[in-house]
NURO-540755 format. One record per residue: residue number from 1; residue in three letters; x, y, z of N, C-alpha, C, O in turn. Coordinates in nm, 4 decimals. Example, Ala and Ser with C-alpha at 12.3 -4.5 7.8 and 13.67 -1.06 7.14 Angstrom:
residues 2
+-------+------+----------+----------+----------+----------+----------+----------+----------+----------+----------+----------+----------+----------+
| torke | guba |      n_u |      n_v |      n_w |     ca_u |     ca_v |     ca_w |      c_u |      c_v |      c_w |      o_u |      o_v |      o_w |
+-------+------+----------+----------+----------+----------+----------+----------+----------+----------+----------+----------+----------+----------+
|     1 |  ala |   1.3190 |  -0.5690 |   0.7800 |   1.2300 |  -0.4500 |   0.7800 |   1.3200 |  -0.3300 |   0.7800 |   1.4236 |  -0.3319 |   0.8465 |
|     2 |  ser |   1.2850 |  -0.2250 |   0.7080 |   1.3670 |  -0.1060 |   0.7140 |   1.2900 |   0.0030 |   0.7870 |   1.3409 |   0.1138 |   0.8039 |
+-------+------+----------+----------+----------+----------+----------+----------+----------+----------+----------+----------+----------+----------+
***
This chain:
residues 89
+-------+------+----------+----------+----------+----------+----------+----------+----------+----------+----------+----------+----------+----------+
| torke | guba |      n_u |      n_v |      n_w |     ca_u |     ca_v |     ca_w |      c_u |      c_v |      c_w |      o_u |      o_v |      o_w |
+-------+------+----------+----------+----------+----------+----------+----------+----------+----------+----------+----------+----------+----------+
|     1 |  pro |   3.8445 |  -1.9021 |   2.2555 |   3.9441 |  -2.0034 |   2.2267 |   4.0575 |  -2.0070 |   2.3277 |   4.1183 |  -2.1122 |   2.3474 |
|     2 |  thr |   4.0875 |  -1.8949 |   2.3922 |   4.1979 |  -1.8947 |   2.4871 |   4.1673 |  -1.9826 |   2.6073 |   4.2569 |  -2.0477 |   2.6611 |
|     3 |  met |   4.0413 |  -1.9849 |   2.6499 |   4.0057 |  -2.0689 |   2.7640 |   4.0239 |  -2.2161 |   2.7300 |   4.0712 |  -2.2940 |   2.8128 |
|     4 |  met |   3.9866 |  -2.2541 |   2.6089 |   3.9947 |  -2.3941 |   2.5699 |   4.1389 |  -2.4402 |   2.5567 |   4.1710 |  -2.5546 |   2.5889 |
|     5 |  ser |   4.2250 |  -2.3525 |   2.5101 |   4.3614 |  -2.3949 |   2.4836 |   4.4571 |  -2.3595 |   2.5967 |   4.5746 |  -2.3959 |   2.5916 |
|     6 |  gly |   4.4091 |  -2.2897 |   2.6980 |   4.4973 |  -2.2516 |   2.8058 |   4.6023 |  -2.1507 |   2.7613 |   4.7090 |  -2.1419 |   2.8221 |
|     7 |  gly |   4.5737 |  -2.0750 |   2.6568 |   4.6685 |  -1.9762 |   2.6065 |   4.7683 |  -2.0330 |   2.5076 |   4.8531 |  -1.9598 |   2.4564 |
|     8 |  asn |   4.7598 |  -2.1618 |   2.4798 |   4.8523 |  -2.2263 |   2.3878 |   4.8036 |  -2.2053 |   2.2446 |   4.6934 |  -2.2475 |   2.2095 |
|     9 |  ala |   4.8852 |  -2.1402 |   2.1622 |   4.8461 |  -2.1132 |   2.0243 |   4.8858 |  -2.2270 |   1.9309 |   4.8696 |  -2.2145 |   1.8095 |
|    10 |  asp |   4.9372 |  -2.3369 |   1.9841 |   4.9863 |  -2.4470 |   1.9027 |   4.8807 |  -2.5565 |   1.8869 |   4.9110 |  -2.6751 |   1.8996 |
|    11 |  leu |   4.7576 |  -2.5163 |   1.8594 |   4.6497 |  -2.6116 |   1.8403 |   4.5964 |  -2.6004 |   1.6990 |   4.6046 |  -2.4946 |   1.6365 |
|    12 |  cys |   4.5423 |  -2.7090 |   1.6495 |   4.4854 |  -2.7101 |   1.5151 |   4.3331 |  -2.7132 |   1.5219 |   4.2683 |  -2.7816 |   1.4427 |
|    13 |  ser |   4.2771 |  -2.6403 |   1.6151 |   4.1320 |  -2.6301 |   1.6245 |   4.0950 |  -2.4881 |   1.6646 |   4.1722 |  -2.4172 |   1.7292 |
|    14 |  thr |   3.9762 |  -2.4493 |   1.6250 |   3.9263 |  -2.3157 |   1.6542 |   3.7917 |  -2.3292 |   1.7226 |   3.7078 |  -2.4092 |   1.6812 |
|    15 |  gly |   3.7716 |  -2.2517 |   1.8260 |   3.6447 |  -2.2536 |   1.8971 |   3.5422 |  -2.1666 |   1.8284 |   3.5743 |  -2.0603 |   1.7753 |
|    16 |  thr |   3.4166 |  -2.2134 |   1.8298 |   3.3064 |  -2.1351 |   1.7762 |   3.1948 |  -2.1337 |   1.8795 |   3.1751 |  -2.2311 |   1.9521 |
|    17 |  ser |   3.1226 |  -2.0236 |   1.8854 |   3.0106 |  -2.0164 |   1.9782 |   2.9098 |  -1.9138 |   1.9294 |   2.9417 |  -1.8268 |   1.8484 |
|    18 |  gly |   2.7882 |  -1.9253 |   1.9798 |   2.6833 |  -1.8309 |   1.9458 |   2.5716 |  -1.8408 |   2.0477 |   2.5521 |  -1.9450 |   2.1103 |
|    19 |  ser |   2.4996 |  -1.7335 |   2.0636 |   2.3891 |  -1.7350 |   2.1584 |   2.2833 |  -1.6326 |   2.1196 |   2.3099 |  -1.5360 |   2.0481 |
|    20 |  val |   2.1620 |  -1.6570 |   2.1695 |   2.0498 |  -1.5655 |   2.1510 |   1.9767 |  -1.5578 |   2.2839 |   1.9537 |  -1.6598 |   2.3488 |
|    21 |  gln |   1.9406 |  -1.4378 |   2.3239 |   1.8731 |  -1.4200 |   2.4528 |   1.7574 |  -1.3229 |   2.4366 |   1.7723 |  -1.2159 |   2.3777 |
|    22 |  thr |   1.6426 |  -1.3611 |   2.4893 |   1.5289 |  -1.2689 |   2.4988 |   1.5012 |  -1.2474 |   2.6470 |   1.5768 |  -1.2957 |   2.7313 |
|    23 |  gln |   1.3961 |  -1.1772 |   2.6795 |   1.3632 |  -1.1540 |   2.8201 |   1.3205 |  -1.2819 |   2.8905 |   1.3310 |  -1.2919 |   3.0127 |
|    24 |  ile |   1.2726 |  -1.3793 |   2.8148 |   1.2197 |  -1.5017 |   2.8755 |   1.3064 |  -1.6236 |   2.8470 |   1.3220 |  -1.7101 |   2.9333 |
|    25 |  phe |   1.3628 |  -1.6312 |   2.7274 |   1.4261 |  -1.7548 |   2.6817 |   1.5645 |  -1.7249 |   2.6245 |   1.5840 |  -1.6233 |   2.5579 |
|    26 |  gly |   1.6592 |  -1.8126 |   2.6503 |   1.7939 |  -1.7986 |   2.5947 |   1.8476 |  -1.9307 |   2.5442 |   1.8215 |  -2.0361 |   2.6022 |
|    27 |  val |   1.9227 |  -1.9242 |   2.4361 |   1.9831 |  -2.0435 |   2.3768 |   2.1285 |  -2.0122 |   2.3436 |   2.1599 |  -1.9049 |   2.2921 |
|    28 |  ser |   2.2161 |  -2.1066 |   2.3735 |   2.3562 |  -2.0891 |   2.3353 |   2.4121 |  -2.2210 |   2.2852 |   2.3616 |  -2.3284 |   2.3179 |
|    29 |  ser |   2.5169 |  -2.2108 |   2.2055 |   2.5791 |  -2.3298 |   2.1482 |   2.7266 |  -2.3018 |   2.1269 |   2.7675 |  -2.1866 |   2.1126 |
|    30 |  gly |   2.8047 |  -2.4057 |   2.1250 |   2.9482 |  -2.3896 |   2.1020 |   3.0096 |  -2.5183 |   2.0517 |   2.9495 |  -2.6252 |   2.0612 |
|    31 |  gly |   3.1279 |  -2.5074 |   1.9990 |   3.1965 |  -2.6264 |   1.9495 |   3.3352 |  -2.5912 |   1.8993 |   3.3829 |  -2.4793 |   1.9182 |
|    32 |  thr |   3.3988 |  -2.6867 |   1.8358 |   3.5313 |  -2.6653 |   1.7795 |   3.5327 |  -2.7089 |   1.6341 |   3.4541 |  -2.7941 |   1.5925 |
|    33 |  val |   3.6235 |  -2.6490 |   1.5571 |   3.6425 |  -2.6847 |   1.4167 |   3.7878 |  -2.7257 |   1.3995 |   3.8787 |  -2.6492 |   1.4316 |
|    34 |  arg |   3.8097 |  -2.8466 |   1.3488 |   3.9457 |  -2.8967 |   1.3265 |   3.9997 |  -2.8451 |   1.1947 |   3.9289 |  -2.8425 |   1.0940 |
|    35 |  asp |   4.1264 |  -2.8039 |   1.1958 |   4.1963 |  -2.7617 |   1.0748 |   4.2834 |  -2.8792 |   1.0297 |   4.3921 |  -2.9012 |   1.0832 |
|    36 |  met |   4.2347 |  -2.9541 |   0.9310 |   4.3039 |  -3.0751 |   0.8872 |   4.4392 |  -3.0440 |   0.8236 |   4.5332 |  -3.1220 |   0.8385 |
|    37 |  asn |   4.4508 |  -2.9310 |   0.7528 |   4.5787 |  -2.8949 |   0.6922 |   4.6821 |  -2.8641 |   0.8006 |   4.7986 |  -2.9014 |   0.7871 |
|    38 |  cys |   4.6408 |  -2.7970 |   0.9067 |   4.7309 |  -2.7690 |   1.0189 |   4.7792 |  -2.8998 |   1.0816 |   4.8974 |  -2.9144 |   1.1128 |
|    39 |  glu |   4.6872 |  -2.9945 |   1.0998 |   4.7255 |  -3.1246 |   1.1558 |   4.8251 |  -3.1960 |   1.0652 |   4.9217 |  -3.2554 |   1.1132 |
|    40 |  arg |   4.8019 |  -3.1900 |   0.9342 |   4.8918 |  -3.2546 |   0.8383 |   5.0319 |  -3.1937 |   0.8462 |   5.1316 |  -3.2659 |   0.8438 |
|    41 |  leu |   5.0391 |  -3.0614 |   0.8555 |   5.1692 |  -2.9941 |   0.8673 |   5.2427 |  -3.0361 |   0.9940 |   5.3630 |  -3.0617 |   0.9902 |
|    42 |  lys |   5.1715 |  -3.0431 |   1.1058 |   5.2345 |  -3.0816 |   1.2326 |   5.2811 |  -3.2276 |   1.2295 |   5.3896 |  -3.2598 |   1.2779 |
|    43 |  leu |   5.1982 |  -3.3152 |   1.1723 |   5.2384 |  -3.4556 |   1.1597 |   5.3630 |  -3.4687 |   1.0727 |   5.4561 |  -3.5418 |   1.1067 |
|    44 |  ser |   5.3640 |  -3.3978 |   0.9613 |   5.4775 |  -3.4039 |   0.8703 |   5.6049 |  -3.3524 |   0.9370 |   5.7116 |  -3.4118 |   0.9216 |
|    45 |  lys |   5.5939 |  -3.2424 |   1.0109 |   5.7101 |  -3.1862 |   1.0801 |   5.7627 |  -3.2837 |   1.1846 |   5.8839 |  -3.3006 |   1.1987 |
|    46 |  thr |   5.6726 |  -3.3476 |   1.2574 |   5.7143 |  -3.4446 |   1.3587 |   5.7854 |  -3.5632 |   1.2940 |   5.8895 |  -3.6072 |   1.3429 |
|    47 |  leu |   5.7305 |  -3.6148 |   1.1851 |   5.7947 |  -3.7257 |   1.1147 |   5.9332 |  -3.6853 |   1.0638 |   6.0289 |  -3.7617 |   1.0759 |
|    48 |  tyr |   5.9433 |  -3.5655 |   1.0072 |   6.0718 |  -3.5164 |   0.9553 |   6.1739 |  -3.5031 |   1.0693 |   6.2900 |  -3.5412 |   1.0542 |
|    49 |  asp |   6.1298 |  -3.4493 |   1.1824 |   6.2194 |  -3.4333 |   1.2974 |   6.2670 |  -3.5670 |   1.3531 |   6.3733 |  -3.5747 |   1.4147 |
|    50 |  met |   6.1880 |  -3.6728 |   1.3315 |   6.2264 |  -3.8061 |   1.3769 |   6.3122 |  -3.8778 |   1.2733 |   6.3474 |  -3.9943 |   1.2923 |
|    51 |  gly |   6.3467 |  -3.8091 |   1.1630 |   6.4321 |  -3.8684 |   1.0612 |   6.3565 |  -3.9474 |   0.9560 |   6.4176 |  -4.0150 |   0.8732 |
|    52 |  met |   6.2256 |  -3.9397 |   0.9585 |   6.1440 |  -4.0155 |   0.8639 |   6.1005 |  -3.9225 |   0.7499 |   5.9836 |  -3.8855 |   0.7391 |
|    53 |  lys |   6.1974 |  -3.8860 |   0.6654 |   6.1743 |  -3.7846 |   0.5624 |   6.0767 |  -3.8324 |   0.4549 |   5.9934 |  -3.7541 |   0.4092 |
|    54 |  val |   6.0850 |  -3.9573 |   0.4142 |   5.9947 |  -4.0094 |   0.3113 |   5.8515 |  -4.0097 |   0.3639 |   5.7586 |  -3.9726 |   0.2921 |
|    55 |  ala |   5.8340 |  -4.0512 |   0.4882 |   5.7002 |  -4.0506 |   0.5485 |   5.6473 |  -3.9081 |   0.5605 |   5.5275 |  -3.8850 |   0.5437 |
|    56 |  ala |   5.7353 |  -3.8125 |   0.5895 |   5.6938 |  -3.6722 |   0.5996 |   5.6445 |  -3.6211 |   0.4648 |   5.5422 |  -3.5530 |   0.4578 |
|    57 |  val |   5.7162 |  -3.6534 |   0.3584 |   5.6748 |  -3.6106 |   0.2245 |   5.5453 |  -3.6805 |   0.1853 |   5.4567 |  -3.6183 |   0.1266 |
|    58 |  ala |   5.5333 |  -3.8089 |   0.2170 |   5.4105 |  -3.8823 |   0.1853 |   5.2906 |  -3.8213 |   0.2582 |   5.1811 |  -3.8137 |   0.2026 |
|    59 |  thr |   5.3113 |  -3.7786 |   0.3804 |   5.2042 |  -3.7139 |   0.4560 |   5.1645 |  -3.5831 |   0.3901 |   5.0458 |  -3.5531 |   0.3772 |
|    60 |  met |   5.2628 |  -3.5055 |   0.3487 |   5.2332 |  -3.3785 |   0.2826 |   5.1622 |  -3.4007 |   0.1494 |   5.0792 |  -3.3191 |   0.1094 |
|    61 |  cys |   5.1937 |  -3.5096 |   0.0805 |   5.1339 |  -3.5364 |  -0.0504 |   4.9874 |  -3.5777 |  -0.0407 |   4.9218 |  -3.5940 |  -0.1436 |
|    62 |  gln |   4.9347 |  -3.5949 |   0.0803 |   4.7920 |  -3.6186 |   0.0964 |   4.7125 |  -3.4942 |   0.0586 |   4.5935 |  -3.5023 |   0.0281 |
|    63 |  asp |   4.7791 |  -3.3790 |   0.0609 |   4.7177 |  -3.2549 |   0.0125 |   4.7349 |  -3.2531 |  -0.1396 |   4.8471 |  -3.2622 |  -0.1893 |
|    64 |  arg |   4.6265 |  -3.2416 |  -0.2119 |   4.6303 |  -3.2488 |  -0.3580 |   4.7231 |  -3.1435 |  -0.4190 |   4.7888 |  -3.1704 |  -0.5196 |
|    65 |  arg |   4.7293 |  -3.0241 |  -0.3595 |   4.8150 |  -2.9180 |  -0.4126 |   4.9615 |  -2.9570 |  -0.4037 |   5.0382 |  -2.9317 |  -0.4967 |
|    66 |  val |   5.0013 |  -3.0184 |  -0.2925 |   5.1401 |  -3.0621 |  -0.2763 |   5.1697 |  -3.1765 |  -0.3728 |   5.2758 |  -3.1794 |  -0.4353 |
|    67 |  phe |   5.0763 |  -3.2708 |  -0.3851 |   5.0938 |  -3.3834 |  -0.4761 |   5.1132 |  -3.3345 |  -0.6195 |   5.2035 |  -3.3800 |  -0.6898 |
|    68 |  asp |   5.0274 |  -3.2414 |  -0.6622 |   5.0400 |  -3.1871 |  -0.7977 |   5.1731 |  -3.1164 |  -0.8181 |   5.2339 |  -3.1280 |  -0.9245 |
|    69 |  ala |   5.2185 |  -3.0435 |  -0.7175 |   5.3473 |  -2.9743 |  -0.7278 |   5.4619 |  -3.0741 |  -0.7422 |   5.5545 |  -3.0509 |  -0.8199 |
|    70 |  met |   5.4567 |  -3.1848 |  -0.6680 |   5.5624 |  -3.2856 |  -0.6771 |   5.5618 |  -3.3523 |  -0.8151 |   5.6678 |  -3.3763 |  -0.8729 |
|    71 |  val |   5.4434 |  -3.3819 |  -0.8677 |   5.4334 |  -3.4433 |  -1.0005 |   5.4865 |  -3.3479 |  -1.1060 |   5.5628 |  -3.3887 |  -1.1935 |
|    72 |  asn |   5.4472 |  -3.2217 |  -1.0989 |   5.4925 |  -3.1230 |  -1.1978 |   5.6432 |  -3.1006 |  -1.1895 |   5.7090 |  -3.0839 |  -1.2923 |
|    73 |  arg |   5.6980 |  -3.1001 |  -1.0694 |   5.8426 |  -3.0834 |  -1.0537 |   5.9152 |  -3.1983 |  -1.1207 |   6.0144 |  -3.1769 |  -1.1904 |
|    74 |  his |   5.8674 |  -3.3190 |  -1.1006 |   5.9302 |  -3.4366 |  -1.1610 |   5.9172 |  -3.4312 |  -1.3135 |   6.0123 |  -3.4618 |  -1.3855 |
|    75 |  arg |   5.8014 |  -3.3928 |  -1.3610 |   5.7778 |  -3.3864 |  -1.5054 |   5.8708 |  -3.2835 |  -1.5691 |   5.9300 |  -3.3107 |  -1.6736 |
|    76 |  lys |   5.8847 |  -3.1663 |  -1.5082 |   5.9712 |  -3.0624 |  -1.5631 |   6.1173 |  -3.1049 |  -1.5594 |   6.1934 |  -3.0752 |  -1.6515 |
|    77 |  ser |   6.1569 |  -3.1753 |  -1.4516 |   6.2946 |  -3.2240 |  -1.4433 |   6.3216 |  -3.3258 |  -1.5529 |   6.4277 |  -3.3241 |  -1.6154 |
|    78 |  ser |   6.2250 |  -3.4147 |  -1.5760 |   6.2414 |  -3.5161 |  -1.6806 |   6.2529 |  -3.4519 |  -1.8178 |   6.3345 |  -3.4947 |  -1.8994 |
|    79 |  glu |   6.1728 |  -3.3504 |  -1.8443 |   6.1775 |  -3.2817 |  -1.9734 |   6.3108 |  -3.2095 |  -1.9922 |   6.3659 |  -3.2089 |  -2.1023 |
|    80 |  ala |   6.3627 |  -3.1490 |  -1.8865 |   6.4913 |  -3.0789 |  -1.8950 |   6.6044 |  -3.1776 |  -1.9242 |   6.6938 |  -3.1478 |  -2.0035 |
|    81 |  ile |   6.6009 |  -3.2936 |  -1.8612 |   6.7035 |  -3.3965 |  -1.8850 |   6.6939 |  -3.4464 |  -2.0285 |   6.7956 |  -3.4633 |  -2.0958 |
|    82 |  arg |   6.5713 |  -3.4701 |  -2.0754 |   6.5514 |  -3.5172 |  -2.2120 |   6.6050 |  -3.4157 |  -2.3134 |   6.6691 |  -3.4542 |  -2.4112 |
|    83 |  arg |   6.5794 |  -3.2865 |  -2.2910 |   6.6299 |  -3.1821 |  -2.3823 |   6.7818 |  -3.1795 |  -2.3807 |   6.8444 |  -3.1594 |  -2.4848 |
|    84 |  thr |   6.8420 |  -3.1997 |  -2.2635 |   6.9872 |  -3.1971 |  -2.2527 |   7.0478 |  -3.3149 |  -2.3286 |   7.1464 |  -3.2990 |  -2.4005 |
|    85 |  ile |   6.9889 |  -3.4322 |  -2.3124 |   7.0445 |  -3.5526 |  -2.3756 |   7.0231 |  -3.5510 |  -2.5263 |   7.1148 |  -3.5800 |  -2.6032 |
|    86 |  phe |   6.9008 |  -3.5169 |  -2.5682 |   6.8668 |  -3.5272 |  -2.7094 |   6.8756 |  -3.3932 |  -2.7847 |   6.8312 |  -3.3834 |  -2.8990 |
|    87 |  gly |   6.9309 |  -3.2941 |  -2.7228 |   6.9562 |  -3.1687 |  -2.7921 |   6.8312 |  -3.0905 |  -2.8296 |   6.8236 |  -3.0364 |  -2.9399 |
|    88 |  gly |   6.7340 |  -3.0837 |  -2.7410 |   6.6173 |  -2.9983 |  -2.7653 |   6.5098 |  -3.0595 |  -2.8494 |   6.4174 |  -2.9888 |  -2.8897 |
|    89 |  arg |   6.5166 |  -3.1888 |  -2.8787 |   6.4114 |  -3.2526 |  -2.9587 |   6.2923 |  -3.2856 |  -2.8767 |   6.1947 |  -3.3397 |  -2.9286 |
+-------+------+----------+----------+----------+----------+----------+----------+----------+----------+----------+----------+----------+----------+
***
């Protein structure tokens, strides 16, 4: 992976390779695997740094775990407000 990235660790892909060799015949293969979550984090950070905070959150919410956390946070906040207003009913 270092050859592919030039030593830059700020990539969202990982190199893979494999080979088999006998006395007569050899086969090798290689490729890259994209880390979509890493890409999402970098996109979100870039949007946030450009002042586009809503777009950054929307990008993060494409991950189901983040979306669920945002929904649960809102639900818990709503329940706490309701208990405060209506006295625990």
